[in-house]
LOTORBA-472226 format. One record per residue (C-alpha): residue in three letters; z, y, x. Coordinates in nm, 4 decimals, padded with zeros to 6 digits, m for minus. Last residue first. Layout:
N
+------+----------+----------+----------+
! resn !        Z !        Y !        X !
+------+----------+----------+----------+
!  ala !        Z !        Y !        X !
...
+------+----------+----------+----------+
This chain:
162
+------+----------+----------+----------+
! resn !        Z !        Y !        X !
+------+----------+----------+----------+
!  ala !  04.1744 !  10.5047 !  11.3577 !
!  gly !  04.3392 !  10.2618 !  11.1141 !
!  gln !  04.5904 !  10.1418 !  11.3725 !
!  lys !  04.6828 !  10.4991 !  11.4634 !
!  arg !  04.7177 !  10.6001 !  11.0973 !
!  arg !  04.9371 !  10.2954 !  11.0325 !
!  gln !  05.1603 !  10.3862 !  11.3262 !
!  ala !  05.1952 !  10.7447 !  11.1973 !
!  met !  05.2950 !  10.6101 !  10.8549 !
!  phe !  05.5585 !  10.3866 !  11.0099 !
!  ser !  05.6999 !  10.6804 !  11.2083 !
!  ser !  05.7057 !  10.9033 !  10.9008 !
!  leu !  05.8960 !  10.6345 !  10.7095 !
!  ile !  06.1507 !  10.6096 !  10.9910 !
!  met !  06.1863 !  10.9890 !  11.0032 !
!  leu !  06.2223 !  11.0056 !  10.6243 !
!  gly !  06.4981 !  10.7446 !  10.6326 !
!  val !  06.6735 !  10.9326 !  10.9125 !
!  ala !  06.6597 !  11.2539 !  10.7102 !
!  val !  06.7868 !  11.0815 !  10.3931 !
!  thr !  07.0843 !  10.9379 !  10.5825 !
!  ile !  07.1662 !  11.2662 !  10.7569 !
!  leu !  07.1523 !  11.4598 !  10.4296 !
!  ser !  07.3716 !  11.2022 !  10.2571 !
!  asp !  07.6320 !  11.2254 !  10.5343 !
!  ala !  07.6315 !  11.6042 !  10.4950 !
!  val !  07.6830 !  11.5730 !  10.1175 !
!  asn !  07.9881 !  11.3481 !  10.1580 !
!  phe !  08.0860 !  10.9832 !  10.2090 !
!  cys !  08.3387 !  10.7199 !  10.0962 !
!  pro !  08.2764 !  10.3755 !  10.2413 !
!  phe !  08.0989 !  10.1307 !  10.0086 !
!  his !  08.3333 !  09.8937 !  09.8254 !
!  his !  08.2561 !  09.5434 !  09.7073 !
!  pro !  08.5258 !  09.3803 !  09.4913 !
!  gly !  08.3480 !  09.4817 !  09.1702 !
!  trp !  08.0800 !  09.7267 !  09.2648 !
!  his !  08.2055 !  10.0341 !  09.4489 !
!  phe !  08.0897 !  10.3876 !  09.5240 !
!  asp !  08.3155 !  10.6751 !  09.6392 !
!  phe !  08.1698 !  11.0206 !  09.6956 !
!  met !  08.4444 !  11.2482 !  09.8304 !
!  asp !  08.4531 !  11.2734 !  10.2085 !
!  val !  08.6193 !  11.5582 !  10.4007 !
!  val !  08.5649 !  11.5302 !  10.7756 !
!  tyr !  08.8654 !  11.5629 !  11.0060 !
!  gly !  09.0253 !  11.8116 !  11.2485 !
!  arg !  08.9815 !  12.0853 !  10.9892 !
!  phe !  08.7941 !  12.3560 !  11.1851 !
!  val !  08.6130 !  12.1555 !  11.4548 !
!  arg !  08.5656 !  11.8285 !  11.2672 !
!  asp !  08.4713 !  12.0017 !  10.9430 !
!  ile !  08.2176 !  12.2303 !  11.1114 !
!  leu !  08.0658 !  11.9290 !  11.2887 !
!  asn !  08.0280 !  11.7471 !  10.9562 !
!  gly !  07.8208 !  12.0293 !  10.8093 !
!  val !  07.6320 !  12.0933 !  11.1353 !
!  ile !  07.5168 !  11.7304 !  11.1626 !
!  gly !  07.4088 !  11.7184 !  10.7995 !
!  ala !  07.2332 !  12.0535 !  10.8206 !
!  tyr !  07.0382 !  11.9563 !  11.1337 !
!  leu !  06.9291 !  11.6250 !  10.9798 !
!  leu !  06.8166 !  11.7846 !  10.6546 !
!  pro !  06.6416 !  12.0661 !  10.8428 !
!  glu !  06.4279 !  11.8170 !  11.0399 !
!  ala !  06.3624 !  11.5573 !  10.7707 !
!  val !  06.1506 !  11.7862 !  10.5503 !
!  ala !  05.9143 !  11.8985 !  10.8268 !
!  ala !  05.9059 !  11.5416 !  10.9560 !
!  leu !  05.7966 !  11.4167 !  10.6153 !
!  arg !  05.5354 !  11.6905 !  10.5914 !
!  gly !  05.3594 !  11.6174 !  10.9153 !
!  pro !  05.3858 !  11.6944 !  11.2834 !
!  gly !  05.6420 !  11.5639 !  11.5305 !
!  phe !  06.0096 !  11.5181 !  11.4462 !
!  phe !  06.1742 !  11.3746 !  11.7557 !
!  ser !  05.9222 !  11.4782 !  12.0208 !
!  arg !  05.8613 !  11.8231 !  11.8715 !
!  arg !  06.2351 !  11.8751 !  11.8272 !
!  lys !  06.3228 !  11.8074 !  12.1908 !
!  trp !  06.5531 !  12.1085 !  12.2334 !
!  val !  06.6654 !  12.1124 !  11.8682 !
!  leu !  06.7378 !  11.7388 !  11.8671 !
!  leu !  06.9129 !  11.7581 !  12.2052 !
!  ala !  07.1337 !  12.0474 !  12.0919 !
!  leu !  07.2236 !  11.8645 !  11.7707 !
!  ala !  07.3054 !  11.5436 !  11.9591 !
!  val !  07.5205 !  11.7395 !  12.2076 !
!  ala !  07.7109 !  11.9120 !  11.9259 !
!  gly !  07.7582 !  11.5874 !  11.7343 !
!  phe !  07.8785 !  11.4029 !  12.0465 !
!  ala !  08.1244 !  11.6835 !  12.1207 !
!  ala !  08.2572 !  11.6674 !  11.7651 !
!  leu !  08.2902 !  11.2889 !  11.7920 !
!  pro !  08.4747 !  11.3231 !  12.1251 !
!  trp !  08.6957 !  11.5873 !  11.9599 !
!  val !  08.7787 !  11.3886 !  11.6470 !
!  arg !  08.8665 !  11.0583 !  11.8119 !
!  gly !  09.1419 !  10.9627 !  11.5680 !
!  gln !  08.9437 !  10.6835 !  11.4027 !
!  phe !  08.6433 !  10.5655 !  11.6062 !
!  met !  08.4824 !  10.3817 !  11.3135 !
!  gly !  08.5780 !  10.4717 !  10.9569 !
!  trp !  08.2558 !  10.3400 !  10.8040 !
!  ala !  08.0646 !  10.6269 !  10.9646 !
!  cys !  08.2801 !  10.8589 !  11.1762 !
!  gly !  08.6493 !  10.8989 !  11.2514 !
!  arg !  08.9214 !  11.1255 !  11.1155 !
!  asn !  08.7916 !  11.0834 !  10.7613 !
!  glu !  09.0183 !  11.2742 !  10.5235 !
!  val !  08.9377 !  11.1195 !  10.1861 !
!  tyr !  08.9551 !  11.2846 !  09.8435 !
!  ala !  08.7989 !  11.0794 !  09.5668 !
!  leu !  08.5215 !  11.1150 !  09.3114 !
!  asn !  08.4553 !  10.7740 !  09.1652 !
!  phe !  08.1444 !  10.5648 !  09.1058 !
!  leu !  08.0680 !  10.2041 !  09.0035 !
!  gly !  08.3233 !  10.0126 !  08.7962 !
!  pro !  08.3772 !  10.3016 !  08.5584 !
!  ile !  08.1262 !  10.5838 !  08.6119 !
!  val !  08.3026 !  10.9129 !  08.6912 !
!  cys !  08.6552 !  10.7897 !  08.7701 !
!  val !  08.8493 !  11.0750 !  08.9276 !
!  val !  09.0717 !  10.9900 !  09.2242 !
!  arg !  09.3514 !  11.2273 !  09.3167 !
!  pro !  09.5241 !  11.2841 !  09.6504 !
!  gly !  09.9055 !  11.3094 !  09.6591 !
!  ser !  10.1117 !  11.3452 !  09.3419 !
!  glu !  10.3941 !  11.5980 !  09.3683 !
!  ala !  10.3058 !  11.8114 !  09.6676 !
!  ser !  09.9350 !  11.8004 !  09.5941 !
!  pro !  09.6732 !  11.6089 !  09.7888 !
!  gly !  09.3108 !  11.7072 !  09.7505 !
!  leu !  09.1048 !  11.6195 !  09.4434 !
!  met !  09.0328 !  11.9541 !  09.2776 !
!  gly !  09.0850 !  12.1995 !  09.5628 !
!  cys !  08.9812 !  11.9748 !  09.8498 !
!  ala !  08.6846 !  11.8359 !  09.6572 !
!  leu !  08.5763 !  12.1869 !  09.5585 !
!  glu !  08.6034 !  12.2949 !  09.9220 !
!  lys !  08.3923 !  11.9954 !  10.0288 !
!  val !  08.1286 !  12.0748 !  09.7655 !
!  val !  08.1169 !  12.4384 !  09.8792 !
!  ala !  08.0895 !  12.3410 !  10.2467 !
!  asp !  07.8028 !  12.0994 !  10.1784 !
!  ala !  07.6196 !  12.3643 !  09.9738 !
!  leu !  07.6675 !  12.6193 !  10.2542 !
!  val !  07.5357 !  12.3737 !  10.5129 !
!  leu !  07.2391 !  12.3075 !  10.2826 !
!  asn !  07.1648 !  12.6781 !  10.2435 !
!  leu !  07.1893 !  12.7481 !  10.6161 !
!  val !  06.9723 !  12.4485 !  10.7050 !
!  val !  06.7062 !  12.5442 !  10.4485 !
!  ala !  06.6876 !  12.9017 !  10.5785 !
!  val !  06.6719 !  12.7879 !  10.9423 !
!  thr !  06.3971 !  12.5339 !  10.8669 !
!  ile !  06.1967 !  12.7877 !  10.6662 !
!  leu !  06.2166 !  13.0346 !  10.9524 !
!  leu !  06.1128 !  12.7685 !  11.2054 !
!  arg !  05.8236 !  12.6468 !  10.9879 !
!  lys !  05.6936 !  13.0061 !  10.9603 !
!  met !  05.7144 !  13.0567 !  11.3378 !
+------+----------+----------+----------+
């Protein structure tokens, strides 16, 4: 019960943080009548803050398919919650990954349902190489998946050592 309460509290706080950052991006970087969207150079040649309306998913795939992506997110979230013990298992890494993954899915799902697109703002590039723009929710999902993979490797090593 304690882990569930902590998970819910962390998810709510992370979803709120994601929403606040997205609102700040909309207000400070979003399109204006006279100039369109703004880009703010933070680290020249490496990192910008930009306003991007992503109507698809990762790397711009499935552009214009907002409702199928929203439905997929909702079903994935429901499946993860329903089968949480199978997906996350015991251990500290799983306990950290679980709320991060939920919050990331919920953050982008809220955007898709209420805006019709996901707001992205973190823009990394290195010379001619450009990484797709992303947001806090995307970062949460990425870190959660990384932790789940690491947890899985560690569990395998424990089994082999036993």
